[in-house]
C-alpha positions as CSV (number, residue, x, y, z in Angstrom):
1,M,-12.2,22.5,-31.7
2,P,-12.2,18.4,-31.2
3,Q,-11.0,18.8,-27.7
4,L,-14.3,20.2,-26.6
5,N,-16.3,17.4,-27.4
6,P,-16.7,15.6,-24.4
7,A,-18.0,12.3,-26.1
8,P,-14.8,10.1,-26.6
9,W,-13.0,11.9,-23.2
10,F,-15.9,11.1,-21.3
11,L,-16.1,7.5,-22.6
12,I,-12.6,7.0,-21.7
13,L,-12.7,8.5,-18.2
14,V,-15.5,5.9,-17.6
15,F,-13.7,2.7,-18.9
16,S,-10.4,4.0,-17.0
17,W,-12.2,4.0,-13.8
18,C,-13.6,1.0,-14.1
19,V,-10.5,-0.8,-14.7
20,F,-9.2,1.2,-11.5
21,L,-12.1,-0.2,-9.4
22,I,-13.2,-3.6,-10.9
23,I,-9.9,-5.2,-12.3
24,L,-7.0,-3.7,-10.3
25,P,-8.3,-4.2,-6.5
26,P,-8.6,-8.0,-6.7
27,K,-5.0,-8.1,-8.3
28,V,-3.6,-5.9,-5.5
29,L,-5.8,-7.7,-2.8
30,A,-4.4,-11.2,-4.2
31,H,-0.6,-9.9,-3.4
32,S,0.6,-12.1,-1.1
33,F,4.2,-11.2,1.1
34,P,7.1,-13.4,1.5
35,N,7.7,-12.8,5.0
36,E,4.3,-13.0,7.0
37,P,4.9,-10.8,10.3
38,T,4.6,-12.7,13.4
39,S,3.6,-11.9,16.9
40,Q,5.7,-10.6,19.3
41,T,6.1,-11.4,22.9
42,K,4.5,-8.7,25.6
43,Q,7.7,-9.2,27.8
44,K,10.0,-6.6,27.5
45,P,13.9,-7.6,26.8
46,Q,16.7,-7.1,29.5
47,T,19.0,-3.8,29.0
48,N,21.5,-3.0,30.9
49,S,22.8,0.4,32.0
50,W,25.5,1.7,30.1
51,S,28.9,2.1,31.8
52,W,30.4,5.3,30.8
53,P,34.2,5.6,31.6
54,W,34.0,9.6,32.2
55,Q,31.3,9.9,34.7
């Protein structure tokens, strides 16, 4: 039964992990976001209390 022969499947496993660990991470890390996050102020915005008409 050929599926019990690990020789071709082990080589495919090794090459696929080489692709995942060597080639893909630089491509993913080189991705730039269109909107860079901006730092927010530490000051809280002024909030007004609600005036409920039934109270």
